[in-house]
C-alpha positions, 0 to 999 in steps of 0.5 A: 362283216356285212355291217363293216362292208356296208360302211366301207361302201357308203364311205367310198360312195361319199368319197366319189361324190365329194370328188366329183363335186369339188372338180365341178366347183374347181372347173366352174370357178376357173371359168367364172372368176376369169370373167367377173363382169359377165358372171355377175350378170347371173346367179353367182357366189363369192368365196373369200378368205383372209390373205387369199384370192377371192373366187366366183362360182356360177350356177354349176358351182353353186349346185355342186357346192350345195350338193356336197354340203347336203350330202355331208349333212345327211351322213349320220356321223358328220351331220351329227357333229357339224353344222351346215354353216361349218361344212360350208366354211370348210368346203369354201376353203377347199374351193379357194385352195383348189382354185390355183391347181392347173388342169394337169394336177387338178385330179391329184389335188381333188383326190388329196383334198377330198381324203383330207376333208373326210378324215378331218370330219370323221376322225375328229373328237367331238366336245360335250356341251350342256346347252340351256334354252328358255321356254315361254308360257310353261310352269312346272312344280318339279324337274322333269326328264324327257329323254336326253333333256331335263326341264325345270323352272329357272331359279337361284340355284340354277342361276348360281351354278351357271354364273359360277361356271361362266365366271370361271371360264371368263377369268381364263380369258386373256382380255383386260380386266375391264373387258372381262367385267363388262362381258360378265355384266352383259351375261348376267343381264341376258340371264335375267331378261331371258330366263328369270321367271321361265322354265329352262330346258337343259340338253347334253349334246356332243358335237364338234362346232358351237353352231351344231351344239345349239342346233342339236340342243334346239332339235332335242328341246323341240321334241321335249316340248312336243312331248309336253304338248302331246300330254297336255291333251290328256292330263290337264283339266282344261282344253289346252288349245281352247285356253291357248296354252301354247308353249315354245322356246322364247322368241318362237311364240308371243302374246299381244292384242290387236286393236281394230276400229271402223266407221259406219254410216251415218254416225256409227263407230265400232272398235275391238280389242282382240287378244292374240297368241298364248293366253294361259300358261301350261301348268304341269302340276304333280297331278298332271305328271302322275297322269303322264306316268299312267299314260305311257310316259315312262316308256316314251322317256326311255325311247327318247333316251336312245339315239335315233339310230339305236331305236327300232323302226316303230320307236322312230315312228312313235317319236315322229307321231308325237312330234306331229301331234305336239306341233298340232296342239301348238298351232292356231290353225285348226285346219292344219292341226287336223291334217297333222294329227291324221298324218300322225295316226296314219304313220303309226297304224297303217303300212305303206300302200294300205288303203287309208280311209276305211282301214284307219277308221277300222283300226282306231275303232278296234283299238279303242272300242270295248263293245260293238256299239263303241267300235261303231261310234269310233269307226263312224267318227274317224271315217267322217274326220278322215273325209274332212282331211281329204276335203282339206287336201283335195278340195281346199276345205277350211271349215274345221271346228275346234270340236272336230279337232278335239274329238280327233285329237282325243282319239289319236291321243288314246291310240298313241298312249296304247301303242307307246305302252307296248312299243317293245313288242311292236318293233315294226309296223308289220307287227302292228298290222298283225296285231290288228288282224288278230283283233279283227279275225281272231275272234278276240275282243282284246289284243295281246296289248294290255287293255290298260297299261300303267307305266310309271316313269322318272319325273326327275333326272337320274 
């Protein structure tokens, strides 16, 4: 009953805020539309629809409009089903419809339109989408499932399946045959340009509008790639950052060459060709996939299968830390990458309000060190690296070497692998803190965590 009452309270709060926002938009539009020339001298927005009068809102209306869109976007159901673009479209339409209401009837109209809007957003049945996204600079030997996404190399089998579905859909169009043929031709050309020779991520999402389907799939794909970037630190023979094995959705990363030259006195000349962007592909062989399985991939896969609302608080911390780590691996900026990995560690081993520097170093040492000497080594290095992070944030330090980042990222990788393996036991940060206290004060060299967890997860979708 408490859950139902909580949802009813949240809905009523949403309704009240939405009504207030719509009233403010109405009032501002009535004032500003009547004084177009004066309004146009400052910030304003024009709302228009076919066969309806255009209206103008100023700063007050803009703030109310953006507030309502953001509020709806943050709602767990509405935000999952609708893109911001679609929500903006619907609220603009309501603002235009509400504009004609006189002051004597506006309260009733606001109440009616708000309830109608919320019903249309909450009661609509979403559509299932299967979205394909091309990936640059990644090579796999077999298909891999990562949570709710699968990733494989784009081949003739996938191409044939996609084309069959597209042609069948295109033939149902009411367009003339010549238009259908041209549309099919353009789609085939786009497939070859964007997908041929690349990996492809396929994501199943459930949304209402098409823009949200692409957004949701892109978000899922970003997490998928961050998982692969995270594991690239521990499962491949070469240093992924040193070899610039950056991966990303097509268009988000690139490669090229910078040509620079200069003249000196009396008659000297210098020139340089410097490769930029990614250099070598990230190749996930069967050997690498096997190592991933040994390093808690199966457990991480199961966590990612859940919707964020169904995960434990600690599981969401794990996903957040892996995302931070993955983005750091794909960053050419060693300074920013180091800060991101420290934050990834802080968020998963420290409780809010705990002192950071000493406690973070201590817990990394306790988790990774097998002996007194090993723990002192990890404690000293983690303390040094955390101080470097502090100097970056507070003093603008920019002197970070790839060696510093390599050491930090290897320690963070091992910590995350260990915590992922036992995430079912550590369902909140409080239990993580308790675990470290047991190791520290309980006289145990080992915690309840296994010293080494073997975790074989699926490499192909079920």
